[in-house]
C-alpha positions as CSV (number, residue, x, y, z in Angstrom):
1,M,112.3,96.8,73.9
2,P,110.1,93.2,73.7
3,R,110.7,91.3,70.2
4,I,106.9,91.3,69.7
5,R,105.1,94.7,69.6
6,G,101.4,94.1,70.2
7,V,98.6,95.7,69.5
8,E,98.8,99.7,70.6
9,K,95.5,100.8,69.4
10,G,92.3,99.5,68.3
11,G,92.2,96.3,66.6
12,G,89.0,93.9,67.0
13,L,85.7,94.2,68.7
14,L,87.8,90.6,71.1
15,A,91.1,92.1,71.3
16,R,88.8,95.8,72.6
17,I,86.9,93.6,74.7
18,A,89.4,92.4,76.3
19,F,91.7,95.1,77.0
20,L,88.7,96.7,78.6
21,L,88.8,93.2,81.1
22,T,92.5,93.1,81.9
23,R,92.1,97.0,82.6
24,R,89.3,96.0,85.0
25,K,91.2,93.5,86.8
26,V,94.7,94.6,86.7
27,G,94.7,98.2,86.3
28,R,96.2,98.5,82.8
29,V,96.5,96.5,79.5
30,I,99.2,94.0,79.9
31,R,102.2,93.1,77.4
32,P,100.9,89.1,77.1
33,V,97.3,90.3,75.6
34,R,98.8,93.0,73.7
35,V,101.4,90.3,72.0
36,H,97.9,88.1,72.1
37,A,95.9,90.6,70.2
38,L,97.5,90.3,66.5
39,H,95.6,87.1,66.0
40,S,92.3,86.6,67.2
41,R,92.4,82.4,67.5
42,L,95.1,83.2,69.8
43,L,93.1,85.4,72.6
44,L,90.8,83.6,72.1
45,G,92.3,80.7,73.7
46,Y,94.2,82.2,76.0
47,G,90.6,83.5,77.4
48,Q,89.2,80.5,77.9
49,M,92.8,79.0,79.6
50,E,92.3,82.4,81.6
51,Q,88.6,82.1,82.5
52,A,89.6,77.5,83.2
53,Q,91.9,78.6,86.4
54,E,90.0,81.7,87.0
55,K,86.9,79.2,87.6
56,A,89.2,76.3,89.7
57,R,87.5,74.9,93.0
58,L,90.5,73.3,93.5
59,V,92.2,75.4,95.3
60,P,91.4,78.1,97.4
61,P,91.7,81.7,95.8
62,A,94.5,82.7,98.0
63,L,96.2,80.5,97.9
64,K,96.0,81.1,93.9
65,S,97.5,84.5,94.6
66,L,100.0,83.3,96.3
67,V,101.8,81.0,94.2
68,G,100.6,83.1,91.0
69,I,102.6,86.2,93.3
70,L,105.9,83.7,93.7
71,S,105.8,82.5,90.5
72,A,105.6,86.1,89.4
73,V,108.6,86.8,91.5
74,R,110.8,83.6,90.6
75,I,110.6,84.1,87.0
76,G,111.5,88.5,86.8
77,C,108.2,89.7,86.2
78,P,107.2,93.1,85.6
79,F,103.8,93.6,87.3
């Protein structure tokens, strides 16, 4: 059981857009997005950070994916 539940249904316009984009990318709405959706400025900053990381061109995309998987395995991330 998480300490912070996050937004389950509804939310503001920004939260619904973030949920839609997350579902397209991951296949479901992950918990960090739900928690960040509790505060719209935090969600906006989180989205800007994610977009900046996606647009970074210094590292090849395949290596970015590999590092993301490796770091998720190391910290025990379930998704």
